[in-house]
C-alpha positions as CSV (number, residue, x, y, z in Angstrom):
1,M,-98.5,90.4,-38.7
2,S,-98.1,92.9,-41.2
3,P,-100.3,95.8,-41.9
4,S,-103.4,95.3,-43.9
5,P,-103.4,97.5,-47.9
6,T,-105.6,99.9,-47.8
7,A,-107.7,100.6,-50.9
8,G,-105.8,100.6,-53.9
9,G,-103.8,98.2,-52.7
10,R,-101.4,100.5,-50.4
11,S,-99.9,99.9,-46.8
12,P,-101.1,102.5,-44.3
13,L,-98.8,104.8,-43.2
14,S,-96.2,103.5,-40.5
15,E,-93.9,106.3,-39.4
16,I,-94.6,109.8,-38.5
17,T,-91.5,112.1,-38.4
18,V,-92.4,115.5,-37.4
19,Q,-89.2,117.7,-36.8
20,R,-88.1,120.3,-34.3
21,A,-86.4,123.4,-35.5
22,A,-83.0,123.3,-33.2
23,M,-82.3,125.5,-30.8
24,R,-79.4,126.8,-29.0
25,K,-77.3,127.0,-26.1
26,L,-74.6,128.6,-24.3
27,D,-73.2,127.1,-21.6
28,C,-71.2,130.4,-19.9
29,G,-68.8,128.7,-18.1
30,A,-67.1,128.2,-21.4
31,I,-66.4,131.9,-21.4
32,I,-66.6,132.5,-17.8
33,H,-65.0,130.2,-16.0
34,G,-66.7,128.7,-13.0
35,C,-69.7,130.2,-14.1
36,E,-72.1,127.1,-14.4
37,T,-75.3,129.2,-16.7
38,R,-76.5,127.1,-19.4
39,I,-79.6,129.2,-21.8
40,I,-81.2,128.0,-24.3
41,A,-83.4,130.1,-26.3
42,S,-85.5,129.2,-29.2
43,S,-83.5,131.7,-31.2
44,E,-79.9,132.8,-31.5
45,E,-81.4,136.3,-31.8
46,E,-83.1,135.2,-27.8
47,L,-80.5,133.9,-26.6
48,L,-78.4,136.5,-26.7
49,R,-80.6,139.2,-25.5
50,A,-80.7,136.8,-22.4
51,M,-77.2,136.4,-22.6
52,D,-76.4,140.1,-22.2
53,T,-78.4,140.3,-19.1
54,H,-77.1,137.3,-17.4
55,A,-73.3,139.5,-18.4
56,R,-74.8,142.9,-16.9
57,V,-77.1,141.4,-13.4
58,D,-74.9,138.5,-13.0
59,H,-70.9,139.9,-13.6
60,G,-71.6,143.4,-13.5
61,L,-70.9,144.0,-17.3
62,T,-72.1,147.8,-17.6
63,D,-71.2,147.0,-21.1
64,V,-70.7,143.9,-23.5
65,P,-67.5,144.6,-25.3
66,E,-67.3,143.7,-29.0
67,T,-64.3,141.3,-28.2
68,L,-67.2,139.0,-25.6
69,Q,-69.9,139.2,-28.2
70,S,-68.1,137.5,-31.1
71,Q,-66.6,134.7,-28.3
72,I,-70.3,134.7,-27.5
73,R,-71.3,133.7,-30.4
74,R,-69.2,131.5,-31.2
75,S,-69.7,129.0,-27.9
76,V,-73.1,128.8,-29.5
77,R,-74.6,126.1,-30.0
78,D,-77.1,123.9,-31.7
79,V,-79.1,121.6,-29.3
80,E,-82.7,119.3,-30.3
81,P,-85.1,119.7,-27.9
82,A,-84.3,115.8,-26.8
83,D,-80.8,116.3,-25.7
84,L,-82.1,118.5,-22.9
85,R,-83.6,116.3,-20.5
86,D,-80.5,116.0,-18.4
């Protein structure tokens, strides 16, 4: 059964697409072997702040060197909200 046309001969709306912005993800284990921490944030800035705190608290770093910060930035990935269900 096909949808009935609305006034003016047009079909009613049959699909709604809602696009959410991709989130940012970093698996610390991609940088620090053996670490199972995964950080997911709505922006890269938020993710980098969380990663800085994680590095200091969980890995004992008093300062996050620029080389490590660069490695972290290269390891950040986009992730769609639907991909976070695992």
